[in-house]
N, C-alpha and C positions, 0 to 999 in steps of 0.2 A: 634453448632452455634445457637445463639438465634434468635428469631423472629426480635428483634430490629436490629441485624446485617444484616438481609436480606434487610432492607429498602433501604440502599444505592444502592444495586444492582438493585432494581426495578427502582429507580430514574435515575440511569445511563442508563439503557435500554430504558426508556421512553424518556429521553432527546436526546439520540443518534438516536432513531427512529424518533423523531420529526424533527431533523435536516435533516435526510435522506429523510423524507417525502417532505421537501421543495426542496432540491437539485435535487432529482430524479423526483419530480413532474414537476419541470421546465424543466429538461433535457429530460424527456421521452415524452414531447409534442411538440418537435421541428418539427416533421413531419407535424403538423397542419399549420405551417407557409410556407411550401414549395410552394404550389400553389399561395397563396396570395402575397408573396414576389416576386416570379418569375413573376407573372402577373404585379405587380406594378412597378418593377424595370427593367424588360426586361432581367434579368439574366436567362440564360437557365437552364432547369432542370438538365442537366449534370454538369454544372458549380456549381450550388447550391449543387448538390449531392457530388461534390468534397469537397466543404466547410464542409458539414456534415461529410464526411469521415475523413477529417482532424480533426474535432472535436472529432470523435470517437477515433482516434489515440492519440490525445493530452490528452484526458480524461484518457486513460490507461497509457501513458508514464509519465504523471505528478504524478500519484499515488505513485510509489516507491520513487520518489524524495521528495514529501511531506511527505510520510511515514517515510523516513530517518530523515527528519527535525523534525517530530513529535516525533520519538523515541529518539531524542537527546535533543530537547528543549521543548517538550510538544505539545499536539494536539490543545489546545485552540487557540493559536496564528495562527496556520495553518488554522483552520476553519474560523476565523475572516477574515484573508487575502483573503481566498477563496470567502467569501460572498461579499467582496468589488469588487473582480475581476468579479464575476458573474453579479453584479449590473452594473458595468461599461460596460461589453459586451452588455447587453440588452439595456442600454441607448444609446449606439453608433450605434447599428444595423440599426435603421431607417434612419440614415444619409448615409448608404452605398448603392451604386448603381452599384457595380461591384463585380465580384467573389472574387477579392483580398481583398476588404473591408469586405466581409462576412467571408472570411477565418480568417481575423484578429479578428473580433468581436465575431462571433459564433464559429469559429474553434479554436481560441486561448484563448481569454479572458474568455468567458463563460464556455468553456470546462475545462480549467485549474481551474477556480474557483469552478466548480462542483466537480472536482477531490479532491480538498482540503477538501471538506465536504462529502466525499463519503465512500464507504464500508471499504477500508483498514484502513483509519484513525479512523473511528468510532468503528469498530470491534476491532482494535488494542488497542485503549485506554480503552475499556471496558474489554477485555479478561484478561488483566493483573490484574484486580481487582475483578475477579469473579472466584469462585471455578471451577476446571476443569469439574466436572460433570454437571455444568450449562451452559457451554460455547456454546454448540451446540444450545440449545433452545434460549439463549439470542441472539445469532447471527441471529436466525430465527425471533425473535421479531424485531430486528433492521432492518433486510431485509424487513420485512412486512411493516415497516414504509415507505420505498420507494414505495411500491405498493399502500399504502393508498394515497400517494401523487399523483400517477398516476390517481387513482379513482377521486380525488378531482379536480386536475388541468386540466385533459383532457376536461371534459365538460365545466368547467369554462372558460378556454382559448378559446374554440370554441365559447362559448356564447359571449365573449367579441369581438372576431374577427367578428362574425356575426352582432353584434349590433353597435360596435364602431370602428371597423377596426383593422387591425393587428398591427398598430403602438401603439395604446392604450394597446392592449394585451401584447405587448413587454414591455411597461413601467410597466405594472402590474407585470410581472415576475421580473423586476428589484427591485420593492418594496418588493416582496416576498423574494428575496434573502437576504435582510438585516434582515429579521425576524429570521434568524439563529443565529445572534450575541448574543441576550440575552439568547438563549437556551444553549450557551456554559458555562454559570455560573454553571450549574449542573455537568459539566465535570471537573471543576477545582479541583486539588488535594491540600489538606492541606500539609504543609511542612513536617509534621511527616509521612504522608502517602507516600509521594514521596520518602523519605529516606528509609522507610521500603520496598517499592517496589524495589528500587535500590539494597538493600542488598539481597533481595530474588532472584533477577535476577542474581546477581553476584554469588550466591551460586549454581545456576542451570547451568550456562554457563560461561566459561572464554573466549569465543570467542569475538573478535571485530565484528563490523557490516560487514566489508569487508570480514573477514574470514568466517563468517556465510553465507554470500551470495555466496562466492566461493564454500563452501561445498554444499550448496543447489543446485547450478547449475551443480554439478557432480552427483546428486542423481537422479536415473532413475525414481523413483516414482514422484518426484517433476516435472520432465520434462513431464511426462505423464499427470499430472494435467494441465500443460500449454497447451498441445495439446487439451484436452477436452474443456478448457476454450476458446481457439481460436474459436472453433465451436460455443460456446454459444454466443460469441460476434458477429460473423457473422450473426447468426440467429436473435438476438435481434435488432441489428442496422438496418438490412434490414427492419424488420417489423416496428420499430419506425419511420424510415425515409420514408418508401414507402407504408405502409398499407393504409393510407388515399388515396393516388393516385391509388393504386390497386383497392380499392373499388369503387372509382369514375369511373374507366374504366369499372367496372362491372355494372354501371348504378345506384349505390347506392349513397345516399346523404352524404355530409360532416358530418351530425349529426350521421349517422350510424358509420362512422369512429371514431368520438370522443367517442361515446358510446362504441365502441369495445375496444378502448384503455383503457377506464375506467373499462370495464368489465375484461379485462386482469389483470389490477391492483388489482381489487377486488378478483379475483380468486387466484392471487398470494399471497394474505394475508393468505389464507387457505394453499396454497402450502408451503410457507415459514415457517409458524408455524408448519405444519405437518412434514416437512422434518427436521426441527430443533428438534422436539420431537423424531422422529424416529432415528436421529443421536445419541441420547443418548443410544440407545438400539441395533442398527444394524450397520454393517460396512458401513461407509459413501461412500466408493468407489462403493459398490453395488447400493446404492441409486443414485449415479451419473450416473451409467450405465443405470439404469432403466429410469431416467429422459430423458437422451439423446435418448434412443431407442423410448420412447413414443412420443417424438417430431417428429421423422421421420414418425411414424404412423399417427399422427394428421395432419401433413402437406400433406401427401399422400391422406388422406380422403378429406381434403379441396380442393385439386386439381380436384377431380372428382365430388364433390357435386354441386348442383345448387346454384348459388350465390344470395340467398334471404337474407333479413335482419335477419330473424330468424335463418337461417343456419349459417350465419356469427357470430351471437352472440353465438351460440353453439360452433363454432370453437374457438372464443376468450376465452370463459370460460375454455374450455379444455386446450388450449395453456397456459392460464394464470396460471394454477396450476403448470406448469413446468417453468414458465417465468424466474424469478431470484431465483428459489428454489435451484439452483446450488451453490449459495453463501455460505450458512451455512456449507454444507459438504466440499466444497473446502477449506474454511478458517479453518474448523475443522481439516482436514487432515494436512494442513500446520502446525497448532499448535501441532498436535500429532508428526509430524516428527521432528520439530525443536524447540518446546517450544514457549512461547509468548513474549520473550524479544524483538525480532525484527519482530514480526508478521506483523506490519503495513508495513514494508518494503518488507518482503517476500511475503505476500499476494498481496501487491501492484505490485510486479513483475509479478505475474500470471495475474493481470489485464492488464498489457502491452500486453500480448499475447491475452487476451480477446478483447482488443481494436484494435489490428492489424486486427483481424477478423472483428471487428466492422467497421474499415475503409473500408475494402473490401466489406462488406455487404452493407454499405451505398452508396459507390461510384459505385460499379458494378450494383446495382439496377438501378441507373440512366442511366448507359451505356446501360443496357439491354432494358430499356424502349425506349431510343432514337434510338437504332439500330434495334430492333425487334418489337417495339410497344406493348410489353407485358413483364411481369416478369417471364414467364414460365420457362426459363432455370435456373433462380436464385432459383426458388422453387425446381427444381431437384437437384441443387448443395446443397441446404440446407438439403435435405433428405440424400444425400450421406455423407455429413460431420457429420450429427447427428449419423448415424450408425457407422462411424469410431470412433467418440468420445465415444460411448458406449463401443466399443471393447477396446479402449485405456485405459479406467479406470479400467478394470478388473485385470490387473497385478500389480496395485499399492500396495505397501507394507503398510499394516495397521493392527495393532494389533486388535484382537477380543475384543468385549465389554464383560468384565467379569461381572457376577452377582454381584449386590450391596453387598450382604452378604460376598462375597469372597474378596471384596476390603476394608471392614471395618477394 
């Protein structure tokens, strides 16, 4: 393969990473709005947490649906529709003064829009056009784009909230969502390329989408991936939704919370790229087990350490390395098990499990705070789930990585 043929792969990865930077940058900063919106509208923390929990579930449930549409009709239309939905949700949120209204705008519109421009769609559309040996690293690059978005958006949104109010900050996210539309130009396929991909896919699998999904749902390894990803969703949604409130309970400023979210994102750039690179050389199931086990250790240390700004930043950096580093190996194993023809759908289904966990993490965090005045028992649940996820990934069926010379 010539250097010239490498260039489209690079542009695909960069464009997909840029789209994810915006969708995840907007999505991962919703926790910064919890206290301002609750104070402004009178909606309780528990009711708002329920809306955020719905958003977590919708984000997951919509991905296989959009993935199936993208697998059949192309990803570009799906991403554009998602950008419009995200924008609409953000524009309407300032007019909502009840839990039901927030469920509609943040829980349905914004979450579904983010799902249409998220992991399964972007990794699916690129994986089919990238050589197998590059897929893990490219998935890491795309995933790192989402983390860069968190680095950029967390302090920016907090700055706007602090200087101009949460309504202006919400409108800023609406404008940002529309920026994904011109980026889809790099993902468009030429007619000849689409025909070639269709022929290649037909040569690899004769299964229809429904047949492939049925086969996958009977596969033990695929179901174990779901179990691990459930824990990942619980962990991330709880922290995104409630870390700002947790730190304020500890007497730390909203700026520390925003900086911590940004630091998590910055560290995850390293984690995503590192895990993507390691996934080309080592079994991805072992990487997943290590990631989940390390989360349990990091959270346990956080629970006993003094809650100073510097300690919280150390915690955020350590946590950030593992944050969404689960995405490249999880999508990589799905591709190994079933190929890339229906990857957007099959990986999207694992994200349903991820976001069921996300719903519980976001909602139960609010319940814990209302009932007990702290998040302590949620932290304990997070540790237990992380350890279970580490164990669940070990029996997954995955072929060893062969030396490059042996595969030539």
